[in-house]
TORBARO-251862 format. One record per residue: y, z, x of N, C-alpha, C in turn. Coordinates in steps of 0.02 Angstrom, whole numbers, plus 50000, padded with zeros to 5 digits. Layout:
N
YZXYZXYZX...
***
This chain:
382
503145120949442503775118249448503855116549364504385118249360504885116349292504645110049267504635108149202504465102449153505385097149161505685099449165506335096949204506155091549276505845095649325506005092949379505595087449374504905090149339504315085849344504625081149298505095079349247505095071149202505525070149261506115070149290506265068049361505885065049406505315069649417505025064349450504695061249443504345060949383503885054949355504505047649360505175048749319505485043349297505505041149372505765044349445505755038949497504975038349519504445040349491504095038149509503905029649485504075029649417504025024649380504415019049404504905020349416505515017549472505415015949522505125017749542504975015349634505545019149680505955022149656506345026449691506165032349690505445034949699505445041549753505235041649794505315048249822505565049349903504735049849936504545051349980503875050650017503715057749993504095064850015504045071150016504205071149939504435068649872504275069049797503795067049786503465060249829502885058049797502245061349798502185065749840501695071549894501595077649851502255079549819502345084249762502145081449720502015076249659501895074849612501095073049609500915070149681500205070449686499855076749678500045082349712499685088449725499825091349645500225090949597500435091449536499745090049484500015083349498499485078549470498455079849473498515084649519497625086449539497465090349476498055092549412497775096549377497575093849297497115094049283496965088749240497555089049162497565096149145498055095749110498775092749127498875093449184499535089549195499605080149192498825080049185498655069549202498945067749122498695074349073498805075549026499415073648998499835076649031500695079349018500975071049033500675068949106501005062249154500785058349100500125057749061500055049149020500235049448939500555055848928500725056848875501535056048873501995058048931502685054448943502535048048938502275047048989502445038049023502335036148925501765036148894501675034548819502345035948791502585039548780503115041048755503685037348750503725038148845504705035548848504545028648873503975024048890503755019048931503515015648869503415015848827503085011148758502405007948769502075012648813501515007248814500925012648779500655010648754499855014348703499125011648760498625013348703498115013548757497835008548747498155003348723498054994348724498464991548762498754995048807498944990048845499644987348832499944987948751500304984048729501024991248692501474986748674502184990148659502124991248599502014998748590501934999648519502705002548487503394996248430503915000348448503755003048395503475002948347503465008648296503225014448314502905014148345502485021548366503135024548415503485022048431503845026048497504415027748469504705022948399505335025148366505005030848331504555032448300504305037548276504345042948293503845043248353503825048248411504615051748441505095045848438505875046848449506195050348406506055049248329506195052648284506125058648270505415059848298505235068648280505805071048362505555070048398506015071848453506655074248466507125069848422507795069648403507905075348362507375073248297507475079548251507525087348266506855089548301506735093548315506875099948393507355093648423507465096148491508595096048468508555099648555509275101748545509705095348568510425094448558510485090548580510725087148645510685091448701510345091148757509885086748779509195089948730508855083148758508825077948709508975077848652509355070548603509485067348677509915068048723510265063748775509875063948838509385067348836508885066448883508485061948888508125062148813507685054548768508045049248770508805050548751509055046348740509055040948795509235045048872509245041648955508595037048942508095040848919507375039148939507205031248883507275032448846507285026148807507845019648819508425021348851508695016648878508325015248967508145019948978507865018549038507175013049020506805013648970506355010448938506625003448928507215001648903507374993448884507424989248955507614994049018507974990249080507134988949112506744993549109506234994249148505694987949113505664986049054505324982348990505724976349024506234975049022506604967149026506444965949116506454971849139506114967449224505684966249252505184966849175504604965449186503954971649201504194976349200503694982449253503234981049188502514984249225502284988349190501774992549250501854999149224501615003249239500955006549250500305003349303499855004649284499445013149327499875012749367499535018049437499535026149371498875028449391498425033549374498515035249290498525029049270498105026949179497505025149177497065028249180496315024349181496075019549133496595022049072496365014649005496515009049012497045005449057497204998749065496484995349095496304999349131495584994149151495174992049093495244995149042494484993448975494944988248943495674986648947496074977648943495784972948976495054971348970494934965549000494984960748948495404954948976495544948948934494674944848931494474944448988494094937949007493494940349058492644938749059492444940349120492494936949181492444939149233492734934649295492134939849356492054933749379491684934749445492004936449496492694937749499493194940949542493124946849539492944950349618493004958649613493534961849648493584967249635493944970449639493864974949726494544973749762494434975949840494204982949820493764985249896493574991849891493414991649961493235000149979493065001350059492574998750093492774994450138492234990250171492624987650233491994987750310492454985550346491564983450411491634979150473491284978950513491734984550595491264988250614491544992650671490924987850734491344986750783491064981650834491084989850884490384990050904490544993550984490714991051035490674994751103490864993651149490374989151186489744988651169489134984651178489414979151157489624978351097489584971851075489194973250981488724975151005488344977750923488974981850870488654979150807488994978650745488594984150711489044985750675488984991750607489414988750544488894989650470489144986050430489274995450377490134997850355490325001750344490715000450279490215003950217490215002550147489985009150137490105007350058489855014850015488975013850028488955018850031488145020450015488045021250111488375019650141488095016450227488605020750261487985028250292488135034450337487985029750404488505031950445488595030550509488735038250548488315039050621488585043950651488225042950716488705043250764488465044150845488975049850897488805049450935489205054750976490045054550984490235048350975491025046750969491175047050900490935044750843491245045550782490625047950721490955047750648490535048950601490955044650538490545042350503490805037750448490295039950378490755041350324490355040150264490335033750206490575028650238490655022450207491455020050190491775026050182492495025150161492905026850206492745030250256493365031850328492955031850384493145031050445492625032750496493095038050527492925041650563493115049250595492935050950673493485049150708493225050550808493345058150804493025058350857492835065050887493405068450924493775071750886494565074650919494525077151015494375073851042494465075751111494725070451150495025071951203495295066251257495025064951320494905059551358494415055851394494965061551477494555066051491494945067151543494665066551627494145062651621494095059151684494435051651734494805051651774495035049451798494735041251795494815037451744494665029151718495015025451751494925021951763495295013951775495275011551695495765007651685495845003251620495114997051586494994997251671494454992451661493864993751642493684999851610493085004551598493315010451542493645009551512493925012551455493445009351401492875012351348492795010251315493255007851242493125003651204493325000951141492874999051106493185001351058492734999550974493384992850942493134989350894493624985350854493254988950770493714987950738493834988750674493994981650638493544979750602493594972650539493794974750492494134973350453494194972450371494204965850345493824967250287493694956450272494514955950205494384950550182494574948550124494404954050069494744957650037494374961649969494264970449994494354968050042494324975150074494954980450108494764987250119495314992050147494674997050200495185000650242494715006150265495265011650288495055016950325495425022750358495085024350423495475025950466495015026850526495445034750565495335038250575495585044650621495375042950676495855040250726495695040550794495665046950855495605046850902495275053650941495755057650956496475056150930496945058150941497395060250878496745060350833497015062550769497545057250721497855053450767498105049150736497625045550668497925046650616497815041150543498055034650517497505032050534497665024250515497575020550433497685017950422497575015650352497515007050367497035002650353497134997950367496854993150309497384986050275497344982850224496924979250233496714972750178496344967250175496574963350224495954958850247496074954350310496524957250378496014963550408496674964350463495804965850506496024969250571495904969850641496284972850680495894977550717496164982050739495764984750812496144985050884495544987750941495784994550983495445000050985495615005850985495265008651041495555013151089495075017351124494465022851105493805022251124493515028651085493615034251111493975037151156494425042051165495025038251230495785042651203496115041051248496305045651342496555042451352496455044451423497065051751427496765057051462497245060551452497895060951507498435063351483499325062251513499395052651522498895049251472499165042151512499495041151417499935033851426500055032751354499525029051322499485031951254498975030051180499215023851185498675019151163498905012351146498265009651121498395005851057498005000451013498154995650994497864991350969498234984050979498214981150891498434979650857498404978650785498414971050812497524968150822497494960550836497914956350769497884957250693497964955450662497994958050587498544955250530498314959650472499064967050465498774969050433499494977650397498994983250408499244986450453499154992950443499654998250439499395006250416499835010250401499805015850452500315018950489500075023850562500425029850537500035033650540500335040150548500085044650609500695043150666500495043950730500355053950752500045054850779499965062850795500385062350869500975066850852501345068750901501335069050990501715067751016501765067051071501765074651095501895078151072502005086851099501355088651098500835084651056500265087351062499785083751117499905081051139499525076751215499975076551259500275081651295500495082251346501055075851352501585076351311502195072251300501725061151304501165064551290500915053551311501195051751244501505045951242501715040151164501335037851164501255032951112501065029951067501095023051063500835017451088501025010451062500395008451043500725003350991500554996650978500754990850966500374987651001500494982351020500214975050969500794971150945500264962450914500414957750951500304952950898500234945950965501164944250966501624947750960502274945350975502674951050995502464956150987502984963550992502564970251023502924973751034502694983051067503034986351043502574992050999503044996950965503095003150991503225005751016503105012951069503475019151021502955023851010503255030050958503165035750984503515039550966503415046450988502935052550932503105049450867502745054350807503135053750771502765049550735503085045550666502395044350639502935039050549502335035650523502835029150506502235023850487502815016950507502415009350484502515004950474501885000350430502174994350467501474991150488501684983450514501194979550488501664975250479501294967750446501164962950463500844959150508500664952750558499884947550536500184945850496499344942650457499314934150503498804932650514498474927550561498884920850540499314920550472499414913550441499934914450431500534920950426501114920650426501514920850474502204917250457502634916950506503144923550520502924928150499503574934750520503054942250516503434942550582503014951550567503384955750535503324961850490503634966450490503664973450503504044975850533503874983450543504354986950525503934989850499504364995350430504375001750428504785007250465504825013750482505015018750432504575022550427504645027550351504955035650379504875036250447505095043150476504715041850534505345048050584505455048350645505705043050678505625036950738505845032850774505435028650794505835022150809505265015450824505835013450865505495012150928505665007350983505294999250979505444994950961505094987650964505364986551009504714981951047504814978251118504884969151093505144966851114505064959851069505384954751128505194952351174505534945151204505824949651271505594954451298505954959651355506744961751327506694961651261507184966251197507084970651185507324978751172507354981751135507564984651078507404983551006507584987850933507364994450954507974998450919507775004650894507885004450836507375007050781507325007550713507255014650681507625015750607507875022550582507415022450532507515028150522506965026850435507215025050373506975021150342506985015550293507185008350317507165006450382507085002450398506714996550418506814989650436506014986150425506404977250477506004979650530506354976150581505914968450572506174960350549505854954250537505854951950614505334949150626505104944950672504984937250656505504933250668504904927050656504844923750703504124922450709503684919550780503904914050804504074908450741504414901350770505084901050799505564903650758506254904050802506374908150831505924913450860506004921450870506824925750871506674922750805507514927250753507354935250752507764938450749507474945550721508064947650678507854949950623508324953250555508094960950552508504965050552508294971750524508574974050453508314977550422508534976350362508404985350331508814986850274508474993950234508204990450174507664995950174507184994650137507004998350090506634999450042506435005850014505455004650018505435008350076504905012250111504275009950059504455015749999503975014249947503605006849923503905004549910503794997149888503694994449961503574992850017503334991450082502764994450078502625001250077501825003950086501425006850031501635004249965501275005249916500655004149911500484997549972499674997049957499095001949978499365005950032498965012450030499045016049991499245018049942499425022049889499125019449836498675012049859498295010349787498535006149742499365002049766499594997249708499924993449719499934988149707500604983449744501214984949712501704984849748502314984749714502704975749732502854971749704503454967849710504074968949684504534966849730505274968349688505644962549728505614959249669506134952149672505514949649730505184948249734504524943449771504494937149736504444930849759504234925249746503624922149733503434920849662502734923149648502064919949697502294913249743501864912949830501864915749851502154922849873502194930449897501784933649886501644935549819501374940049780500764937549767500644931849770499734927749763499344928049824499974927349876499504927849961499324934849966499674940149922499314949249949498654947049893498804948049827498154947149788497684942449809497704937749838496964931749872496724937849915497124940549925496804944250021496344949749978496794955649937496464959749909495724958249864495744953249843495274950149780494694944549795495034942149883494744936849914494424931549870495334929949839495204925449796495514916349851495554911949819495944905449836496434904549787497084903549805497484902349754497734894649771497564890749705498084884949719498734882949654499324882349692499984879749630499804873249608499554873149541499594866049510500454863049486500844867849469501584867249488501944869949540502014866949587502524868349637502984873449617503304872749574503934874849541503894881049550503384884149510503134890849487503154895549577503024891449617502974895949692503444902149683504084896849677504674900849703504924906749625504614908049597504974909549513504844917649556505224924849514505114929349555504804935549503504504938849535504184944749485504454951449521504604955349457504564963949470503974967749445503734970949482503324976149452502804978949487502544986949475502174992049492501564988449473500944989149505500204986149473499724988049527499254992749466498814995749496498474989049543498104991849615497524988449648496834991249604496734994549587496114997149562496054994349483496164988449469496104986649411495614979149421495444976049350495284969949340495904964449361495754958849409496184954049404496504950449363496054951549285496444946449223496854951349199496994957949201497614962749198498164960749227498044961049300498574957249315498854950549317498394945049300498824939349278498984939549236498794940849174498924944149093499794946449103499794951149144500594955049144501064947849179500904944849220501174939149267501324933449232500944932149173500994925549107501504928249071501494935749041501774936348997502394938349003502584940949080503434942649104503754935249123503394928649142503554924549177503544919449161502954918549096502934912049055502454904449084501984910549132501504906849177500604906149169500464901349154499974895949138499444900349193498634902549193498394901449241497764898749213497314897049277496674896349255496224899049312495424900449275495044902849323494494899849354494244897549409493784892749410493374896049459492684901149434492474903349498492784911049528492804907549611493384913449654493894907349661494264906049610494794901349629495324902949568496014903949577496304902849525497054899349540497074894449493497334890249473498084890049419498754891349460499444892049424499614885949407499684886249355499634880349314500624878149348
***
C-alpha cells in the first residue's frame, strides 16, 4: 500500500471518519513494527504530540520547515492541509491515544483505580459459577476459555428438544471488565462492562437462534442464516426484539438508563417494539425511550458508537455526565458532580481505554477547564 493511501487512512482514523473496511486495512498494516514507527512519527509531526503528551509548537514548526524546504509544492500543500487539520483537531479538544504506548507513561499521580480488563463470571446450566480471567483456564465438553475469551464448540443440537430442556449458560461481565464469547453457531459477541447475556450451549437445528441481552452493552457479528439452514437470529432485551439474517450491530441497554440504543453497522435489522416493527439500514441507530415509549431513528457515526470494542472511548459532543457514566463502568468507580452545571458541558475526544484514568481526567480538565479530585475509588467533579 502506497504512503499516500496510508496517510489518508491515518488522518481518517485520527478524525474518526474511517470506515470499518478502511479500519481493517489500517490494522493489518500496523502489524508490521516498521509501520508502527511510521504511524507514530506521522502523528507526532502532523498532530503536534510529543513523548510527554504535550504540544511542542517549536518542534513542529522546525519539522514543518524542513519538510516544506525539501519537498515539492504538492507535498507542501499536503502538509499545509495537515497543519490546518492540527488546528481544527486541537480546538475540538481531541487527544489521540490509540496505538501510542508512551501515553501511559505520563501518569500525574498514583491512584488505586485500576484499568478495566478481561474478566467475567460464567454461570452453567446447573447454577454453578466459573470465574473467567487472566490466568484461569476453563475447559468442558461444550466450551474452552483462556481467560480472555470463551469459545463454544461449533455444533448444533440435532435432537428434538423442547424449549424447556435446552441448556443455557449466562455470562456476566462486572464493572471494570470486558469479555468475548463465540457461540456454538460461530456468532461473535463482544461484551462491555456491567453486562449480562443468556444463550444456549447449543442451538437447536432448524429453529430460530435466540439469545437474551439481560442488561448492558454488546456488539454482535452474526453467523449468516445461510450457514444454518435459513435459521434467523434474534436478540431479546427488556423492551425489544431484534431479528437479523446476517449482520453486525451494537445494542446498549443498561439497567439504570432510560434509553435502549440499537446501532446497525452492516446488513439489515428488524427491531420489534410494542408490536411495531422498525427496519434499520447501515449507519442507523434506533433509540427507544422506555419511560415515554417513544422511538427515534438517527443516522450516526458507527465508529463512534462502537469504539469501545476496539479499545477506546469516542465522545462527539457528549455531555460530561454521560461521559463519566461510561468511564465509571470501565474503571469501576463512583462519580459525584459537586458543581451540577458541569454535568452538561460538552466534550469531543478519542481516548484509549488502556490507560491510567489520570490521563483521561487531565485531558478533560485541560480542554474544559474542569477540576476534579480523586478519593479512593470515587471521583469528584468540582
